[in-house]
N, C-alpha and C positions, 0 to 999 in steps of 0.2 A: 357323587358330585357335591361340591360345597358352594356356599354363597360367599363370593368375594365382594370387596367394596372399594370405592374411591373416596371414602369419607374424609380421610386426612387431606387428600389433595383438594377436595372441595373447600375444606376449612381454610387452607392456605391461599386458595384463589380468592376467597372472600375476606381480604384484609387480615388474614391469619386469625380468624375468630378462635377464641380459646375453647377447649373442650368443656370447661365449666359454663361458659356463656351459651354454647350450643345446647348443652344439657338443659339449662334453664329454659331456653326457648321452646324445646320440644317436650318438657315435663319429665325428664329422667335425671339420674345422677351422673356425675362426671365419670364414675367408674363404669357405667353402662356404655358411654361413648368410647372410653378406652377399650373396653372389651369388644365392641363392634369393630373398631379400627384394627385390632389385633386378630380379628377373626376367631375370637374365643366365644362369642355370643352372636347368635342369629336373631336379629330383631323381629318383632312381630310385624305383620303386614301393615298394621296401623302406624307403628313407629317408623317403619321404612318409608311409608308415604308421607308422614310428617316431615321427615328429614329431607325428602325430595322436594316437598313444597317449600320448606324453609330456604333451600338453595335455589329455588326456581328452576328445577331440572326435572326431567323424567326419571321415574324409578330406575329404568335400565341404564341411565347415565351414571348412576351411583352404585348400583348393585348388579352383579353378574355371576354366572355360574362358572366354576372352575373344576378341573379334574381333581378328585380326591387323591391326596398324596399317600394314603395307606396302601 
């Protein structure tokens, strides 16, 4: 199984906050946000919770398990 996410959708629902602005808010680089959105990087539990808190959502509203495509 893999960890999928709705991070990009959350950004667009919040007045289209940029990846750079979001990264600054949670203390990471823009590249980290890009990698999470493209499912190339699985965030730590702490970072995932920071993202959920920033958007005012539950963890499971942003992150979910998917079947592995391999």
